[in-house]
KOLKOLDREN-241805 format. One line per field, with one value per residue (C-alpha): residue number from 1; residue in three letters; chain; x, z, y. Coordinates in Angstrom, 1 decimal. Example, Ala and Ser with C-alpha at 12.3 -4.5 7.8 and 13.67 -1.06 7.14 Angstrom:
// residues 2
num = c(1	2)
residuo = c(ala	ser)
cadena = c(A	A)
px = c(12.3	13.7)
pz = c(7.8	7.1)
py = c(-4.5	-1.1)
***
This chain:
// residues 314
num = c(1	2	3	4	5	6	7	8	9	10	11	12	13	14	15	16	17	18	19	20	21	22	23	24	25	26	27	28	29	30	31	32	33	34	35	36	37	38	39	40	41	42	43	44	45	46	47	48	49	50	51	52	53	54	55	56	57	58	59	60	61	62	63	64	65	66	67	68	69	70	71	72	73	74	75	76	77	78	79	80	81	82	83	84	85	86	87	88	89	90	91	92	93	94	95	96	97	98	99	100	101	102	103	104	105	106	107	108	109	110	111	112	113	114	115	116	117	118	119	120	121	122	123	124	125	126	127	128	129	130	131	132	133	134	135	136	137	138	139	140	141	142	143	144	145	146	147	148	149	150	151	152	153	154	155	156	157	158	159	160	161	162	163	164	165	166	167	168	169	170	171	172	173	174	175	176	177	178	179	180	181	182	183	184	185	186	187	188	189	190	191	192	193	194	195	196	197	198	199	200	201	202	203	204	205	206	207	208	209	210	211	212	213	214	215	216	217	218	219	220	221	222	223	224	225	226	227	228	229	230	231	232	233	234	235	236	237	238	239	240	241	242	243	244	245	246	247	248	249	250	251	252	253	254	255	256	257	258	259	260	261	262	263	264	265	266	267	268	269	270	271	272	273	274	275	276	277	278	279	280	281	282	283	284	285	286	287	288	289	290	291	292	293	294	295	296	297	298	299	300	301	302	303	304	305	306	307	308	309	310	311	312	313	314)
residuo = c(met	glu	ile	leu	asp	ile	leu	leu	thr	ala	ser	phe	trp	ala	ala	ala	val	arg	ile	ala	ser	pro	leu	ile	phe	ala	thr	leu	gly	glu	leu	ile	cys	glu	arg	ala	gly	val	leu	asn	leu	gly	ile	glu	gly	ile	met	val	ile	gly	ala	phe	ala	gly	trp	met	ala	val	tyr	leu	gly	ala	gly	leu	trp	ala	gly	val	leu	val	ala	met	leu	ala	gly	met	leu	phe	gly	leu	leu	his	ala	thr	leu	thr	val	pro	phe	gly	leu	ser	gln	his	val	val	gly	leu	gly	val	thr	leu	leu	ala	thr	ala	ser	ala	ser	phe	ala	tyr	arg	ile	ser	leu	pro	glu	val	thr	ser	pro	pro	lys	ile	thr	pro	phe	gln	pro	phe	ala	ile	pro	tyr	leu	ser	glu	ile	pro	leu	ile	gly	pro	ala	val	phe	ala	gln	thr	pro	leu	thr	tyr	leu	ala	phe	ala	leu	ile	ala	val	val	ala	phe	thr	leu	tyr	arg	thr	pro	leu	gly	leu	ala	leu	arg	ala	ala	gly	glu	asn	pro	ala	ser	val	glu	ala	gln	gly	leu	ser	val	thr	ala	ile	arg	met	gly	ala	val	ile	val	gly	ser	gly	leu	met	ala	val	gly	gly	ala	phe	leu	thr	met	ser	ala	phe	ser	ser	phe	phe	phe	glu	met	val	asn	gly	arg	gly	trp	ile	cys	ile	ala	leu	val	val	phe	gly	ala	trp	arg	pro	gly	lys	ala	ala	leu	gly	ala	leu	leu	phe	ala	ala	phe	asp	ala	leu	gln	val	arg	leu	gln	gln	thr	pro	met	gly	ala	val	val	pro	tyr	gln	val	phe	leu	met	val	pro	tyr	val	leu	ser	ile	leu	ala	leu	ile	leu	met	ser	arg	arg	ala	glu	val	pro	ala	ala	leu	met	val	pro	phe	asn	lys	gly	glu	arg)
cadena = c(A	A	A	A	A	A	A	A	A	A	A	A	A	A	A	A	A	A	A	A	A	A	A	A	A	A	A	A	A	A	A	A	A	A	A	A	A	A	A	A	A	A	A	A	A	A	A	A	A	A	A	A	A	A	A	A	A	A	A	A	A	A	A	A	A	A	A	A	A	A	A	A	A	A	A	A	A	A	A	A	A	A	A	A	A	A	A	A	A	A	A	A	A	A	A	A	A	A	A	A	A	A	A	A	A	A	A	A	A	A	A	A	A	A	A	A	A	A	A	A	A	A	A	A	A	A	A	A	A	A	A	A	A	A	A	A	A	A	A	A	A	A	A	A	A	A	A	A	A	A	A	A	A	A	A	A	A	A	A	A	A	A	A	A	A	A	A	A	A	A	A	A	A	A	A	A	A	A	A	A	A	A	A	A	A	A	A	A	A	A	A	A	A	A	A	A	A	A	A	A	A	A	A	A	A	A	A	A	A	A	A	A	A	A	A	A	A	A	A	A	A	A	A	A	A	A	A	A	A	A	A	A	A	A	A	A	A	A	A	A	A	A	A	A	A	A	A	A	A	A	A	A	A	A	A	A	A	A	A	A	A	A	A	A	A	A	A	A	A	A	A	A	A	A	A	A	A	A	A	A	A	A	A	A	A	A	A	A	A	A	A	A	A	A	A	A	A	A	A	A	A	A	A	A	A	A	A	A	A	A	A	A	A	A)
px = c(0.1	2.9	4.2	1.2	0.6	4.3	3.6	0.5	2.3	3.5	6.6	7.6	7.3	8.9	12.1	12.1	12.0	14.7	17.0	16.4	17.4	21.2	20.9	19.0	21.8	24.6	22.5	21.8	25.4	26.5	23.6	25.1	28.6	27.5	25.2	28.2	30.2	32.1	31.8	32.7	33.5	35.0	31.5	32.0	34.9	33.4	30.6	32.8	34.8	31.6	30.2	33.4	34.0	30.4	30.5	33.9	33.0	30.0	31.8	34.4	31.7	30.2	26.4	24.6	24.3	27.9	28.7	26.7	28.8	32.0	31.0	30.2	33.3	35.2	33.4	34.1	37.8	38.0	35.8	38.2	41.0	38.8	37.9	41.4	42.8	39.9	38.8	41.9	44.3	42.0	43.1	40.9	37.9	37.7	41.2	41.0	37.6	38.9	41.9	39.7	37.7	40.7	42.3	39.1	38.4	42.2	42.2	39.0	40.6	43.9	42.2	40.0	43.2	45.0	42.0	40.8	43.8	42.7	38.8	37.7	34.1	32.9	31.8	28.2	26.9	23.4	22.1	19.2	15.8	12.7	10.4	6.8	5.1	1.9	-1.3	0.6	1.9	-1.4	-2.4	-3.0	-0.1	1.4	1.8	4.1	6.1	6.8	6.1	7.8	11.3	14.7	15.4	18.1	15.4	13.3	16.3	17.1	13.5	13.5	16.8	15.1	12.9	15.9	18.1	15.4	14.5	18.1	18.8	15.7	14.7	17.8	20.6	23.1	21.3	21.3	24.9	25.7	23.7	25.3	28.7	27.7	26.1	27.8	30.8	31.8	28.5	29.3	32.8	31.1	28.8	31.9	31.5	34.3	33.7	36.3	34.8	31.4	32.6	34.7	32.0	29.6	31.9	32.8	29.1	28.0	30.9	29.8	26.1	27.6	29.4	26.1	24.7	27.5	27.0	23.3	24.4	26.3	24.2	20.6	20.4	22.9	24.9	28.4	30.9	32.1	33.8	31.4	28.4	28.4	28.4	28.4	25.8	27.8	27.9	24.3	23.7	25.8	23.4	20.3	21.5	21.3	18.1	16.5	17.7	19.9	16.8	16.4	12.9	13.2	16.6	15.0	12.1	14.8	16.3	12.9	12.3	15.7	15.2	11.7	13.4	16.0	13.4	11.3	14.0	14.9	11.2	10.9	13.7	11.6	8.7	8.2	9.8	13.0	13.4	13.3	15.2	18.7	19.2	21.8	19.0	17.1	20.2	20.7	17.1	17.3	20.4	18.9	15.7	17.8	20.0	16.7	15.2	18.3	18.5	15.0	15.3	19.0	17.5	15.6	18.2	19.9	23.3	24.8	26.6	29.8	30.0	33.6	34.8	37.7	37.5	40.3	39.5	39.5	38.8	35.6)
pz = c(0.0	0.6	-2.7	-4.3	-2.6	-3.6	-7.4	-7.5	-6.5	-8.9	-7.0	-7.5	-11.2	-11.4	-9.6	-11.8	-15.0	-13.4	-12.7	-16.0	-17.9	-17.7	-18.4	-21.6	-22.9	-22.2	-23.3	-26.6	-27.0	-26.3	-28.6	-31.5	-30.9	-30.8	-33.8	-35.6	-34.5	-31.6	-28.0	-25.8	-22.3	-21.9	-21.0	-17.2	-17.4	-20.4	-18.0	-15.3	-17.4	-18.9	-15.3	-14.4	-17.7	-17.8	-14.1	-14.2	-17.2	-15.6	-12.3	-14.3	-15.8	-18.6	-19.5	-18.5	-22.2	-22.9	-20.1	-21.9	-25.0	-23.2	-21.6	-25.0	-26.5	-23.6	-24.2	-28.1	-27.4	-25.5	-28.1	-30.8	-28.8	-28.3	-31.9	-33.4	-31.3	-31.9	-35.6	-37.8	-35.5	-34.6	-30.9	-28.3	-27.7	-24.1	-23.2	-24.9	-23.4	-19.9	-20.6	-21.6	-18.6	-16.2	-18.2	-18.3	-14.5	-13.6	-15.9	-14.1	-10.9	-11.8	-13.3	-10.1	-7.8	-10.0	-10.3	-6.7	-4.6	-1.5	-1.6	0.9	-0.4	-3.9	-4.9	-6.0	-9.2	-10.1	-12.1	-14.7	-13.3	-13.7	-16.3	-16.1	-19.7	-19.5	-19.5	-19.9	-16.4	-14.9	-16.2	-12.9	-12.0	-15.5	-15.7	-12.6	-13.5	-17.1	-18.0	-15.1	-15.6	-16.5	-20.2	-20.1	-19.4	-22.2	-24.4	-23.3	-24.4	-27.5	-28.6	-28.4	-31.3	-33.2	-32.7	-33.7	-36.9	-37.8	-37.5	-39.3	-41.7	-43.1	-45.3	-42.6	-40.2	-42.8	-43.3	-39.6	-39.1	-42.0	-40.5	-37.6	-39.5	-42.6	-43.1	-46.3	-48.0	-46.7	-48.4	-51.6	-51.8	-51.8	-48.3	-45.5	-42.7	-40.6	-41.0	-40.2	-37.0	-35.9	-36.3	-34.4	-31.3	-31.3	-31.3	-29.0	-26.6	-26.7	-25.6	-22.9	-21.6	-21.7	-19.4	-17.0	-17.1	-16.4	-12.9	-12.0	-14.0	-13.5	-10.9	-8.4	-8.2	-7.7	-8.7	-6.6	-8.1	-6.8	-8.4	-11.7	-9.5	-12.0	-14.3	-17.3	-16.8	-16.3	-19.7	-21.4	-20.0	-21.0	-24.6	-24.4	-22.7	-25.4	-28.2	-29.6	-30.2	-28.9	-27.7	-25.8	-24.4	-23.0	-21.5	-19.8	-18.4	-17.1	-15.6	-13.8	-12.6	-11.1	-9.2	-7.9	-7.0	-5.2	-3.1	-1.8	-0.6	0.7	3.1	4.7	5.4	8.4	6.1	6.3	9.9	9.6	6.3	6.1	3.7	1.7	0.5	-0.8	-2.5	-4.5	-5.5	-8.7	-9.7	-9.1	-10.9	-13.9	-14.1	-14.1	-16.8	-18.9	-18.7	-19.9	-22.7	-23.8	-25.1	-27.7	-28.6	-31.9	-31.4	-34.3	-36.4	-36.5	-33.1	-31.7	-35.2	-36.7	-40.3	-42.8	-46.0	-48.9	-46.6	-47.0)
py = c(0.1	2.3	1.8	2.4	5.7	6.7	5.8	8.0	11.2	13.7	14.4	10.7	10.8	14.3	12.8	9.8	12.1	14.1	11.2	9.6	12.8	12.4	8.5	9.2	11.7	9.3	6.2	7.8	8.6	5.1	3.7	6.0	4.6	0.9	1.3	2.3	-0.8	0.8	-0.1	2.9	1.9	5.5	6.7	6.8	9.0	11.0	11.9	12.7	15.2	16.8	17.2	19.1	21.0	22.3	23.2	24.9	27.0	28.3	28.9	31.1	33.2	31.4	31.2	27.9	26.9	27.8	25.5	22.9	23.4	23.3	20.0	18.6	19.7	18.1	14.9	15.1	15.5	12.3	10.7	11.6	10.0	6.7	6.9	7.3	4.5	1.9	2.7	3.5	1.8	-1.2	-1.3	-3.2	-1.3	-2.7	-1.6	1.8	2.5	1.7	3.7	6.7	6.4	6.5	9.3	11.5	10.9	11.7	14.9	16.1	15.4	17.1	20.2	20.7	20.6	22.8	25.3	25.2	24.3	25.7	24.9	22.5	22.1	22.5	26.0	26.3	27.7	28.7	25.8	25.6	26.4	24.4	25.8	25.0	24.8	26.7	24.6	21.4	21.6	22.0	18.4	16.3	14.0	14.0	17.8	18.5	15.3	16.0	19.7	21.4	20.3	22.2	23.0	20.3	17.6	18.8	18.6	14.9	13.9	15.8	14.0	10.5	11.6	13.4	10.3	7.9	10.0	10.3	6.6	5.3	8.1	9.7	8.3	9.3	7.1	4.2	4.6	4.6	1.5	-0.3	0.5	-1.5	-4.3	-4.8	-2.3	-4.0	-2.7	0.8	0.7	-0.6	2.5	4.6	5.7	5.8	3.3	5.0	8.5	7.3	5.1	8.2	10.6	8.5	8.2	11.8	12.8	10.1	11.1	14.6	13.5	11.3	14.6	16.5	13.8	14.3	18.1	17.6	16.5	19.7	22.2	20.9	18.3	19.8	23.1	21.9	19.1	16.2	13.2	10.6	12.1	10.0	7.0	4.1	5.9	5.2	1.7	1.6	3.4	0.6	-1.8	0.2	0.2	-3.6	-3.6	-1.1	-3.6	-0.7	1.3	5.0	4.7	1.4	2.5	5.6	3.8	1.7	4.8	5.9	2.4	2.5	6.1	5.0	2.3	4.7	7.4	4.6	3.3	6.6	7.0	3.6	4.5	7.1	4.7	2.4	-0.2	1.8	1.4	-2.3	-3.2	-2.0	0.9	-1.0	-3.3	-0.4	1.0	-2.3	-2.7	-0.6	-2.5	-5.8	-5.1	-3.8	-6.7	-9.0	-6.9	-6.9	-10.6	-11.0	-8.4	-9.3	-12.8	-11.2	-8.5	-8.5	-7.2	-5.2	-7.8	-5.9	-4.6	-4.4	-5.8	-3.8	-2.9	-2.4	-1.0	-3.4	-6.5	-8.6)
***
């Protein structure tokens, strides 16, 4: 009964949508990479560097949208590194991805210590403020949950449609999907598999970084190193959960966010006084693993995912 009462409140769903927003950015970024045939395990570190770069830019005087742009450029820079090592040079995507995560995280830590050597607690910025869409925000339950969010949340949900349209309704999307399924056919059409895959990784990494920037510029108002807290790895699982389709992957992000918002509220109920809080913390991850197992059985992995391609080979 307590769970039902929680599920029927607008504040619960507003929190779920807010928690899902950075996951949607990063999941779409990872999906673009994998659709082109490249597994990007650098996502966790790229989210960290995006969170730091966007926050620092605003702290130094840039506008909020300028901070988002800085975060995206930082992510694209590390995406370029990842793409260069894995696509033309054909190095292990697992090793390079983990290396990028370590490098990006260490770079954020180093830049933070250099920029703010005497600071004991992270300075705060003025983040994006919620913007209630007239009339729509007045709809019972749904309105406050969906239509009274920050601009970055609206952007995240708009990108679902943009990415889906691009992938399935444009020649660029067809070429990108072919690069991840049958790169030889792409080369036969006179297109560069290397350019398509590198472009996908760079753009996807930029979206991952914006997901990180959401945390410092929309969800919170300061930067700390534990804030990403494994969200990048969750996004990789969400791509599989969504069978490499933007809409399903975004739905998985919202589902995970709902589990996360639910466990926080359950800790504040009488049940929370009896059950150890660690149990509540692991619930979203356990349920996500179970859902992933069920969904992955029917998922069709891009045929050329993690398969290096050399020009002229068949």
